[in-house]
C-alpha positions in Angstrom: 79.5 -123.2 11.1 83.2 -123.2 12.3 84.0 -121.8 8.7 81.5 -119.7 8.3 83.0 -118.3 12.0 86.6 -118.2 10.8 85.8 -116.5 7.7 83.2 -113.5 9.6 86.1 -113.4 12.1 88.5 -112.7 9.1 86.0 -109.8 7.9 85.7 -107.7 11.2 89.6 -107.6 11.9 91.3 -104.3 10.2 93.0 -103.9 7.2 96.1 -104.5 8.7 95.9 -107.5 9.6 94.3 -109.3 6.9 97.5 -108.0 5.1 99.6 -110.4 7.4 97.4 -113.1 6.7 97.7 -113.1 3.6 101.5 -112.7 3.3 101.5 -115.7 5.5 99.7 -117.6 3.5 101.7 -120.2 1.7 102.9 -119.0 -1.9 103.4 -121.4 -4.6 106.6 -121.6 -6.2 107.3 -121.7 -10.0 109.0 -124.7 -11.0 112.9 -123.9 -11.8 112.4 -126.6 -15.3 111.6 -125.0 -18.1 111.8 -125.7 -22.2 114.0 -123.4 -22.8 116.5 -124.6 -20.0 116.6 -128.2 -22.3 118.7 -125.9 -24.8 120.5 -123.7 -22.8 122.6 -125.7 -20.1 125.9 -127.2 -20.7 123.9 -130.8 -22.1 121.8 -128.4 -24.5 124.8 -126.6 -25.7 126.7 -130.0 -26.4 123.6 -131.5 -28.3 123.0 -128.6 -30.4 127.0 -128.8 -30.9 126.4 -132.2 -31.8 123.5 -132.0 -34.1 125.3 -128.7 -36.1 128.6 -131.2 -36.5 126.1 -133.6 -38.1 124.4 -131.6 -40.1 128.2 -130.0 -41.6 129.7 -134.0 -42.0 126.3 -135.0 -44.2 126.5 -131.9 -46.3 130.4 -133.0 -46.8 129.7 -136.4 -47.3 127.1 -135.5 -50.3 129.5 -133.3 -51.7 131.9 -135.7 -51.6 129.7 -138.4 -53.1 128.2 -135.9 -55.8 132.5 -135.0 -56.5 133.1 -138.8 -56.8 130.2 -138.8 -59.4 131.7 -136.0 -61.3 135.1 -137.0 -61.8 135.2 -135.9 -65.4 134.8 -132.5 -64.1 135.9 -132.3 -60.7 139.6 -134.1 -61.3 141.1 -131.7 -64.4 139.0 -128.3 -62.2 141.6 -129.6 -59.3 144.3 -130.3 -61.5 143.7 -127.0 -63.4 143.1 -124.8 -60.4 146.5 -126.0 -58.5 148.3 -125.6 -61.6 147.1 -122.2 -62.5 148.1 -121.0 -59.0 151.8 -122.2 -59.5 152.1 -120.1 -62.8 149.9 -117.3 -62.1 153.3 -114.9 -61.2 154.1 -115.5 -64.0 151.0 -114.3 -65.5 150.9 -111.0 -63.2 154.4 -110.4 -64.2 153.6 -110.6 -68.0 150.6 -108.4 -67.7 152.6 -105.7 -66.9 153.7 -105.2 -70.2 151.6 -107.6 -72.3 147.4 -107.6 -72.4 145.8 -110.4 -70.1 144.9 -112.7 -73.4 148.3 -112.8 -74.6 149.9 -113.5 -71.5 147.7 -115.8 -70.7 148.4 -117.6 -74.0 152.1 -117.8 -73.6 152.6 -118.7 -70.2 149.6 -121.4 -71.4 151.4 -122.4 -74.0 155.0 -122.4 -72.5 153.7 -124.5 -69.5 151.6 -126.7 -72.1 155.7 -127.2 -73.9 157.1 -128.3 -70.6 154.5 -130.3 -69.3 153.2 -131.5 -72.1 155.8 -132.2 -74.4 159.3 -133.3 -71.9 156.6 -134.8 -69.2 155.0 -136.8 -71.9 158.0 -138.1 -73.5 160.1 -138.7 -70.3 156.6 -140.9 -69.1 156.4 -142.6 -72.2 160.0 -143.3 -71.8 159.4 -144.8 -68.3 155.9 -146.9 -69.6 158.3 -148.4 -72.6 160.6 -150.1 -69.4 158.1 -150.3 -67.3 157.9 -154.0 -67.4 161.5 -154.4 -67.3 161.8 -152.1 -64.3 159.3 -154.3 -62.1 160.7 -157.5 -63.7 164.3 -156.6 -62.4 162.9 -155.4 -58.9 160.9 -158.3 -58.3 164.3 -160.3 -59.1 165.8 -158.0 -56.3 163.7 -158.5 -54.2 163.9 -162.6 -54.5 167.6 -162.3 -54.1 167.3 -159.9 -51.1 164.7 -162.7 -49.8 166.9 -165.2 -50.2 170.2 -163.4 -48.8 167.7 -162.5 -45.7 166.6 -166.6 -45.7 170.7 -167.4 -45.1 170.7 -165.0 -42.4 167.7 -166.3 -40.7 168.8 -169.8 -41.4 170.0 -170.1 -37.8 167.7 -168.5 -36.2 164.8 -170.3 -34.2 162.3 -168.9 -36.5 161.5 -169.4 -39.9 159.5 -167.6 -42.6 157.3 -169.1 -45.4 158.9 -168.5 -48.5 156.0 -170.1 -50.1 154.1 -167.1 -49.2 156.7 -164.4 -50.2 157.3 -165.7 -53.6 152.7 -165.8 -53.8 152.8 -162.2 -52.7 155.7 -161.1 -54.9 154.2 -162.7 -57.8 150.7 -161.2 -57.1 152.3 -157.7 -57.3 154.3 -158.6 -60.0 151.3 -159.6 -62.4 149.2 -157.1 -61.1 152.0 -154.0 -61.8 152.7 -155.8 -65.5 149.2 -155.7 -66.7 147.1 -153.4 -68.0 144.4 -153.0 -65.3 147.4 -151.3 -63.4 146.9 -148.3 -65.7 143.8 -148.4 -66.0 143.6 -147.9 -62.2 146.2 -145.2 -62.3 143.6 -143.3 -64.5 141.2 -144.8 -62.8 139.7 -141.1 -61.8 139.8 -139.5 -64.8 138.5 -142.1 -67.0 135.7 -143.5 -64.6 133.4 -140.9 -66.4 134.8 -140.7 -69.8 137.9 -140.9 -71.4 141.4 -139.6 -70.7 141.5 -137.3 -73.7 138.6 -135.5 -73.0 139.6 -135.1 -69.6 142.9 -133.9 -70.8 141.4 -131.2 -72.9 138.8 -130.7 -70.5 141.8 -129.9 -68.1 143.6 -127.8 -71.2 140.6 -125.8 -71.7 139.4 -125.0 -68.3 143.3 -124.0 -67.1 143.4 -121.3 -70.1 140.5 -119.5 -68.9 141.9 -119.8 -65.2 145.2 -117.9 -66.5 143.1 -115.4 -69.0 140.0 -114.7 -66.2 140.9 -116.1 -63.2 140.9 -112.7 -61.1 137.4 -111.9 -62.7 136.1 -115.0 -61.8 137.2 -114.7 -58.3 135.9 -111.4 -58.0 132.5 -112.1 -59.2 132.7 -114.7 -56.4 133.7 -112.3 -53.8 131.0 -110.1 -55.2 128.2 -112.9 -53.6 129.8 -113.2 -50.2 128.2 -110.8 -46.9 130.4 -107.7 -47.4 130.9 -108.8 -43.4 132.7 -111.6 -44.5 134.2 -110.6 -47.5 137.7 -110.2 -45.9 138.1 -113.7 -44.6 137.1 -114.6 -48.0 139.5 -112.8 -49.8 142.1 -113.9 -47.2 140.7 -117.7 -47.9 141.6 -116.8 -51.6 145.3 -115.7 -51.7 146.1 -118.2 -48.8 144.8 -120.8 -51.6 146.7 -119.3 -53.7 149.7 -119.0 -52.0 149.3 -122.8 -50.5 149.0 -124.1 -54.1 151.3 -122.6 -56.0 154.3 -122.9 -53.0 153.4 -126.7 -52.9 153.5 -127.6 -56.4 156.5 -125.0 -57.1 158.3 -126.4 -54.0 158.0 -130.5 -55.1 159.1 -129.6 -59.0 162.1 -128.5 -57.3 162.5 -131.1 -55.1 161.8 -133.8 -56.7 164.0 -132.1 -59.9 166.9 -132.5 -56.7 166.1 -136.1 -56.2 165.9 -137.4 -59.3 169.2 -135.5 -60.4 170.8 -136.8 -57.5 169.6 -140.9 -57.9 169.7 -140.1 -61.7 173.6 -139.0 -61.1 174.7 -141.7 -58.8 173.2 -144.7 -61.4 174.6 -143.0 -64.3 178.0 -143.2 -62.2 178.0 -146.4 -61.6 176.4 -147.6 -64.7 173.4 -149.3 -63.5 170.7 -149.6 -66.3 167.1 -147.9 -66.8 168.9 -145.1 -65.2 166.8 -142.4 -66.6 163.6 -144.3 -66.2 164.4 -144.8 -62.5 164.8 -141.0 -62.7 161.8 -140.2 -64.0 160.5 -142.4 -61.7 162.1 -140.8 -58.7 160.6 -137.4 -59.9 156.9 -138.1 -60.3 157.0 -140.2 -56.5 158.2 -136.7 -55.1 154.9 -135.8 -55.9 153.1 -138.3 -53.7 155.0 -137.1 -50.0 156.5 -139.5 -47.6 155.9 -142.2 -49.7 156.5 -142.0 -53.3 160.3 -140.8 -53.3 160.5 -143.6 -50.7 159.2 -146.4 -52.6 161.1 -145.1 -55.7 164.4 -145.1 -54.0 163.6 -148.7 -53.1 162.6 -149.6 -56.5 166.5 -148.2 -57.9 168.3 -150.0 -55.0 166.0 -153.3 -55.8 167.3 -152.9 -59.7 171.0 -152.3 -58.9 171.0 -155.1 -56.7 170.2 -157.3 -60.2 172.0 -156.1 -62.4 175.6 -154.4 -60.3 175.6 -157.2 -57.7 175.3 -156.1 -53.5 177.8 -153.5 -53.3 176.2 -150.9 -55.7 172.9 -151.9 -54.3 174.5 -150.4 -50.9 176.0 -147.4 -53.0 172.2 -147.3 -54.6 170.8 -147.2 -51.3 173.1 -144.9 -49.5 172.8 -142.3 -52.0 168.8 -142.5 -51.5 168.5 -142.1 -48.4 171.3 -139.2 -48.3 169.2 -137.6 -50.7 166.1 -137.9 -48.8 168.1 -136.9 -45.9 168.7 -133.7 -47.5 165.4 -133.3 -49.1 163.6 -133.5 -45.1 166.3 -131.3 -43.4 167.5 -128.7 -45.7 165.1 -128.4 -49.1 161.9 -128.4 -47.2 162.0 -126.3 -45.0 163.5 -123.8 -47.3 161.9 -124.3 -51.0 158.4 -125.1 -49.2 158.0 -122.6 -46.5 154.2 -121.9 -45.1 153.0 -124.3 -48.0 153.3 -127.0 -46.2 152.3 -126.5 -42.5 151.3 -129.9 -41.8 151.9 -132.8 -39.4 153.0 -136.0 -40.7 150.2 -138.1 -39.1 148.0 -135.8 -41.2 149.8 -136.2 -44.2 149.7 -140.0 -43.7 145.8 -139.3 -43.2 145.0 -137.8 -46.0 147.4 -139.8 -48.1 145.5 -143.2 -47.1 141.8 -140.7 -47.4 142.9 -140.0 -51.2 144.3 -143.1 -52.3 140.8 -145.1 -51.0 138.7 -142.2 -52.8 140.5 -141.1 -55.9 143.0 -143.4 -56.5 146.9 -142.4 -57.7 145.4 -139.1 -58.8 143.5 -138.4 -55.2 146.7 -139.4 -53.5 148.7 -136.6 -55.5 145.4 -134.3 -54.5 145.3 -134.9 -51.0 148.1 -133.1 -49.5 147.4 -130.0 -51.0 143.7 -129.7 -50.6 144.5 -130.4 -46.8 147.2 -127.7 -46.8 144.5 -125.4 -48.4 141.7 -126.9 -46.1 143.6 -126.1 -42.9 145.2 -122.9 -43.8 141.2 -121.6 -44.7 140.2 -122.8 -41.0 142.8 -121.1 -39.6 142.1 -117.5 -41.4 138.2 -118.6 -40.0 138.8 -119.2 -36.5 141.5 -116.3 -36.6 144.5 -118.5 -35.6 146.5 -117.4 -38.6 148.7 -114.9 -37.1 149.0 -116.2 -34.3 150.9 -119.5 -33.0 148.1 -121.4 -31.1 150.1 -124.3 -30.4 152.5 -122.6 -29.1 150.6 -120.6 -26.6 148.6 -124.1 -25.3 152.5 -125.9 -24.7 153.4 -122.4 -22.8 150.3 -122.4 -20.9 150.4 -126.2 -20.2 153.7 -125.6 -18.8 152.1 -122.6 -16.7 149.7 -124.8 -15.4 152.4 -127.7 -14.3 154.4 -125.2 -13.0 151.4 -124.2 -10.7 150.6 -127.6 -9.7 154.1 -128.5 -8.8 154.2 -125.1 -6.8 150.8 -125.9 -4.7 152.4 -129.3 -4.1 155.6 -128.1 -2.7 153.7 -125.5 -0.5 151.2 -128.4 0.5 154.2 -130.5 1.1 155.6 -127.3 3.4 152.3 -126.7 5.1 152.1 -130.5 6.4 155.7 -130.3 7.2 155.4 -127.3 9.6 152.3 -128.8 10.9 154.7 -131.5 12.0 156.9 -129.8 13.2 154.2 -127.6 15.4 152.9 -131.1 16.3 156.8 -131.6 17.5 157.2 -128.9 19.4 154.3 -129.2 21.2 154.9 -132.5 22.4 158.5 -131.2 23.2 156.7 -128.7 25.3 154.4 -131.0 26.9 156.8 -133.2 27.7 159.4 -130.3 29.3 156.5 -129.4 31.3 156.0 -133.3 32.4 159.4 -133.6 33.1 159.0 -130.3 35.0 156.2 -131.3 36.8 157.6 -134.2 38.3 160.7 -132.9 39.4 158.9 -130.5 40.9 156.2 -133.4 43.1 159.9 -135.1 43.7 161.2 -131.9 45.5 158.2 -131.5 47.6 158.4 -135.1 48.9 162.1 -134.9 49.6 161.3 -131.3 51.3 159.5 -133.1 54.3 161.6 -135.8 55.1 164.4 -132.8 55.1 163.3 -130.3 57.3 162.1 -133.6 60.1 
């Protein structure tokens, strides 16, 4: 009955009072949690980005596995692409006077004569003397080891000679065996013979020289128009990077080989020409190849001519490497290899694990091209983002230092204010005490 009375009383109220009652009734608020909020907050965006990275990594992994399965096609294609980028300026100059077909034939036959004739002759000369080189290098290492053992003989620690001899014998037997040559060409011979890969390489190289611009234009025609500029810029960057890397490395390798070979000839060290060829070929593996070849030449000089000649050869190798690193690479390579040394080492390691010696040779230029393309698509090509970041870090550090100095100054001012207040209070207390003492003395004087 009370409920019906309340209802009836509410019906008899004026409309304004009913609105007030309705407004005073509790309103249920909608929960802030929504499914859309799961994907729009910071954690949701991070999860989406991680998922994108996983998908890209998965696709890249499948691509790498597929390339490793198809080494017969992939390796000759990559080598032909790099060589065609290096030879493309000659083709463009000849096209001003000759037809594209004739220009391609001239450049192709010329490169085949140089790379196939002279290069093959030099390589086979090294292969004929390879066992002698390795044996003399092993003997030189043993002599160097004996000198080191004599030097550290009086020291408190010792080195196990048996383990060193076993390691040297293992490396020597592997390098002088037929498995080393097969392993060096493993990436080409995995799916077929070396001859088949070489023929495929020459065919692909000729068509790249003849129709390279048409092939690239056909590929660009399938790209979206709003991204076409970036695709064209990426191709131009890859062309200049590949071409600049091969031409610059060839010049640096020739200078290294000439310097080391001339030193060996002056010192009358045997096998000077094969050692020079090894230095030239090793220069195509950055940071590692030229150093290893120089050590090999030093060990051969130690065996054949003694420690003094070996020291001279080592000094020549160091001078040549310093000349290469401080003068030739900045001038010749320019921006073709704008990579940090750590990135180069990681690329060399990954290339060696995935593709052996050929992978080590191709890893660095591919990494340089990939980095150039990334800079194009992230719009960092025409700006020095690292320098800007360094400047910003420096500015932030200066701002933090100024804030700390300002905070110290404020604390000092507060301390000074407190000291001033204390001094004023002390002066006031002293003044009051003096005033009380004067008042206390006045009655005595008055009496």
